[in-house]
N, C-alpha and C positions, 0 to 999 in steps of 0.2 A: 739562159737556158729554160726550158720549157719546162714546167713544174707540174706537169697535168698527169694524174696515176695511168697506169697503162696494166690492163688486165690480160692474162695469158689463159686461153682454153685448150689444153692438149688434149688429143684421143690417140692412145698408143694401142693396135691392134698385137697380140704377142702371138707370135709361130705357135703352131699347134706342139705342144711337148716341152717350150721354152719358158712356161711361168717360172717355173724352179730356178732357171738360172737368171731371172730379173728381179722375182721380187726381195731377195736376199739386198740387194743392193740400193732398194730405195729409202730405207731409214738413213745411210749416209745421206744420200742425195737429198732429202729432206733436211737435215740437220744441218747440213754445210751450205744448201740455198736458204735456209730462213735466218741465217747469220751474217749475209751478205746485206751490205750497207744500206740498199734501194731497197729490199725486200721489206713487201710488207704483210704475205701470208703464202703459204705453199701449202697446200692442199693435194692430197692424194685419193684417188676413190677408182671402186673397181665396180664393174657392171655386175646388177643383180642377175641376170640374166646371161652372161657370160665371161666365166672370169678371165678369159684372156683379151679383155679389153679394160683398159685404165684409161682414166679421165683424170688430167691434171688441171686445177684451178690456182691460176698464180698471182699475184699482186704485186706492184713494183712503182716506186716512187715516182717512174718518168722512164720516159724510152732510153735513158745512159743507163737507168740501173737495170732494164731488158739487156741492153749490150752489153755492160759488164759481165751479167750473169750468163749470156752463150759464150761469153768469153773465159769465165773463170777454171781455174785447172779441173775440178770437181766436174762440170759440167762436160769439158772437153774430155775427161778419163771415163766418169762413168756413164754419161749418156751416150756420147758418140763413141765411145771406145767398146763399151761393152753392154750396152743396152740396144741400141739401134740395130746391132748385127742379130738381135733376136727378135725383132720384129717385124710384122708381115706388111705394116704401114702405120704412118706417122702424120699426122694431120696438127698445125697449129694456128690458132687465129689470135691477133690481137687485139683489142677493142679497148675504146673508152666508155667511161658510163654514160648513160644519159641523164641528164638530172631533170625527169619529167616528174 
């Protein structure tokens, strides 16, 4: 099994007027994600120039841990079930660190 850490950079653009529906869900999402076995960190950021833009920076022990996160009950219920319907757009980039 590959043990190369994987980092996820996600950008969520929240629909106008829906920020109040998304922000209250984030503490539970972060708490549950941080307790996953393969999670290295889970950080949430809000744009300084557009409050409706959230950036997520996540670290996982390997690709299997990313898959486990995406298949977790809290991801399915909170992200896909409750957050995504409030998003205008959603981007995610998986990356590996360059050891330069």
